[in-house]
C-alpha positions as CSV (number, residue, x, y, z in Angstrom):
1,M,124.6,97.4,88.9
2,Y,128.3,97.8,88.4
3,D,128.2,95.3,85.5
4,S,125.9,97.5,83.5
5,D,127.1,99.2,80.4
6,P,127.2,103.0,81.1
7,A,125.6,103.7,77.7
8,D,122.7,101.4,78.6
9,L,122.2,103.2,81.9
10,I,122.2,106.6,80.2
11,E,119.7,105.3,77.6
12,F,117.4,104.0,80.3
13,A,117.6,107.2,82.3
14,T,116.8,109.3,79.3
15,R,113.8,107.2,78.3
16,W,112.6,107.2,81.9
17,R,112.9,110.9,82.3
18,E,110.9,111.5,79.1
19,L,108.0,109.6,80.5
20,G,107.2,112.3,83.0
21,D,106.2,112.1,86.6
22,A,102.6,110.8,86.3
23,V,103.6,107.9,84.0
24,T,106.7,106.9,86.0
25,E,104.6,106.9,89.2
26,Q,102.2,104.4,87.6
27,V,105.1,102.3,86.2
28,A,106.5,102.1,89.7
29,R,103.1,100.8,91.0
30,V,103.1,98.1,88.3
31,I,106.6,97.0,89.0
32,D,105.8,96.8,92.7
33,D,102.7,94.7,91.9
34,P,102.1,93.6,88.2
35,S,98.8,92.1,89.3
36,C,97.4,95.6,90.0
37,G,95.7,95.4,86.6
38,S,92.9,93.6,88.4
39,C,92.3,96.9,90.3
40,W,91.7,98.6,87.0
41,N,89.3,96.0,85.9
42,E,87.4,96.3,89.1
43,G,87.2,100.1,88.6
44,T,88.9,101.1,91.9
45,E,90.2,104.5,92.4
46,H,93.8,103.4,92.9
47,G,93.9,101.5,89.6
48,V,96.7,102.2,87.1
49,N,95.8,103.7,83.8
50,P,96.5,101.1,81.0
51,T,97.1,103.8,78.5
52,A,100.0,105.2,80.6
53,I,101.5,101.8,80.9
54,E,101.2,101.1,77.2
55,V,103.1,104.4,76.5
56,A,105.8,103.4,79.0
57,Y,106.0,99.8,77.6
58,Q,106.5,101.2,74.1
59,R,109.1,103.7,75.3
60,L,111.1,101.4,77.7
61,R,110.8,98.1,75.8
62,G,114.1,96.4,75.3
63,V,116.0,98.3,78.0
64,N,115.3,96.0,81.0
65,E,113.8,92.5,80.9
66,G,112.2,92.8,84.4
67,I,110.4,96.0,83.5
68,D,109.3,94.5,80.2
69,E,107.9,91.5,81.9
70,A,106.1,93.5,84.6
71,L,104.5,95.9,82.1
72,S,103.6,93.1,79.8
73,A,101.9,91.2,82.6
74,F,99.9,94.2,83.6
75,L,98.8,94.9,80.0
76,E,97.7,91.3,79.6
77,S,95.8,91.4,82.9
78,V,93.8,94.5,81.8
79,A,93.1,93.0,78.4
80,E,91.1,90.1,80.0
C-alpha cells in the first residue's frame, strides 16, 4: 500500500465513490468470489447483477489489475 502513487489512490477512490453504494456492494461480492456469476445464471436471489458489474468494470478498468481480473472473470461466467 505504501508503494502506491498517491495520485493513483485518489483516482481509484474517486472512481469507486462515483459507483454508488449498490454497485460497490456488488463489486465487493464479486471480488470476494468471482465465481458468483454462476449464482446469477442459476437465478438465485443472492446473485449479482451483471449490468452493475459491467458499469463498474468500465469505470474501474485499468486502476487495479486484481479488480479487473475479478470483474472480467465474473462477466465471462455470466456470458456462458
